[in-house]
N, C-alpha and C positions, 0 to 999 in steps of 0.2 A: 490486454494481456499483461500480466505481471509475473516475473520470475521470482519464486518464493524460496527462501532459504530453508533448508531442512534443519531441524533442531533435534539432534539425537538425544540430548539430555532431558528434554521436557517430557518426552513420551507422547506429546500431542501431534496430531496430524498437522503438517506444515500449512496446508491450505486453511484448515480450521483456525490455526493460530493467526493467519493473516486476516481472515474474516473477522475474528474477534478484535484484532488491532484496529481494523477500519471502523467497526461498529462502535468502538470506544474512543475513536480518534478525537484529538484536540490539537491545537497548535503546539502544545508541549510535547506531543507524541512525535513530532518531527525529529527530535533528538535521538530517537531509537529506531528510525526508519531502516537503518542499515542492519538491524537485527531481523528484519522481516523480508527485505528485498535484496536481490543481488545487484552488484554494481553495473551489470550490463543489461538490466531489465528494459523492457519496452512497455510503455503505457499508452493506451489508446482509449479515447472516448469520443463522443460526437464533436468535441471542440479542440482536442489536442492529440498529437502523436509525438511522443517523446522517446528518446533513447538515453538510457542511463539514469541511475538513481538521483543524481544531482538535478537533472532536468525535471524528473518527477517531483522532487522536493519543491522546486520553484513553482510548479503547477499548484501543488497543495498550499504553499505559502500565499500565492496570489488568490486562490479560492477563498481562503480564510480572510484575507484582506477585503475582498469584495463581498463576501457573505459570512460574517462572523458567527452566525448561529447555525451554520450548516451541520448536518449530521448524516450518517450513512446507515442504511438498512440493507443488508445483503439478502436477497431473496433466492438467488441461484448462484451456484459456483461450479466451475469445472476446470480442469486443467492438469498440467503436469508440473510437479515440483522438481527442482534441480538440487 
């Protein structure tokens, strides 16, 4: 689960913005993570449960350290944007 920031200016659905961000993700993308996720977000996957954007960033940094060629393909999404 990830809390996604609304972006009134772009006109894009916030969830779709986040999906696009993930699918185009690279280590350089970490610098704009705050544009996509709220500071009080919760991230959960089979290996992690984190609270807060800083903790999520550390998960992503470690992931790229361990698997530099990783990429994401989002096949399903659902949720509520804040």
